[in-house]
N, C-alpha and C positions, 0 to 999 in steps of 0.2 A: 406573233403569235407566241403565246406562252406555252412550253414544252413543261409539264412536268419532270423532275428528276427525281429518282428513289436511291436510295442505298442501301442495300439488302445486306443485315451484318448477321451472321450466325453466331448463336451462342451455345457453347457446350461446356456440362460440368465436367470438375476434373475428375482426369484419369491418372492414375497412379502407373507410367511407365517402366520403372527400375524400381523396385523393391528393395527396402534393405534386409538383408540376408542374418540370418545366426551368426556370430562372430564366435570363434572360437580365440580366447588372449591368454598370452602368460601371465600372468600376476606380476604387478609391479609394471606392465608395458600397457600400449593403448592402441586405439583403433580408430576408424574413421566408418562412420555408416552414410549411407549416400541413398537417396531417395528422388526420385524425376518425376516431374507431372506436367501435365498439359490441359489445357481449356483455355477457354474464350469467355470470358474475358481471364488473362491467366490466372491462376490460384496462387496466390500467397501459401507459405510452407510453415508450418508450429512443431518444432520436435518437442515432446515432452516426456520423463520417465513415468513409469506406470505408478499409479499410487500419489500423483502431482498434478499439479495445473500449472507449476511454474514453466515458460517456454523456456527450451535450453538453446535455440536455436532457431532461427528465421531464415536459414539458408539451405541448399538442397543436402548439405553436408552436416555432420554432426560428429565431434572430433571428440574424444572421450580419452583420458589420460588415468595413470596410475591407477588401472583396474587392479582392486585387489577380490581374494577370496570372498570378501562380504558383498562384493558386487556380482557374485556369481548367479543365475538365474533370473538376471533386472531385464526388465522389458521396457525398449525406448517404441515411442510412438510417433511416426510421420504423418498427421495429419494435412491435409490439403483442403483448401476451399475457395470458391468464388461465389457471385450472387445467384449463381443457376444451381450449386449443389456443394456436395463434399466429398470424399474417399480419405480410407487412413490405411496404413498397414505397420507393421510391428515386426522388430528383430529383437531376438534373445540374446543376453549374453552368456558366454560359457568362459570360467576362469580356470586356467588348467595351472596349478598351483606345482611350484620347482622347488622341490625340497634339495636347500643345500649343507642341512647341518649335519653333521656325521654322527654317527655311534658310537660313542666312549665307551669302551669295556673294562672297567678295574679288575685287573686279574690277579688274585692273591694266590699265592703257591703254601702250599701247606707239606710238608716231609711227611711221608707216611711211617716208612721204615728203612732201613738199611739193608742191603742183600749182596753179598759178595761185592764190596766196597761200591757197590750201585747205587744210587739215590733213586727212589720211586717217588716222583714230585706228582699231585692232584692239584688241579685249578679249578678254583671256583670262580664262578661269571657271577658277578653282582650285576 
């Protein structure tokens, strides 16, 4: 006697469980963005920078290095998809500028007048 055998396979659209968050970074340093997703079949991941279609990473992480002030406000997108659907999340990078330059003052003394053997000096800051 033949007994039919059935396999039930559940399919789920992707869902982002851990979203990338906004990242403050000191200029010249880097950061790693993280995006974790579930779904059945397991979703693929693609990281892109807003305004570009170039895939920067296909893993859960996107490592950014040597971020400069020009990167301030950059938006990175994590898009996950399978044959059932897709989802996406974004993170904005904030670059903090660290100023290491010193302000140099040029001091030019000028003798105003003599008074009882004292010299009165006026400084001009340029």
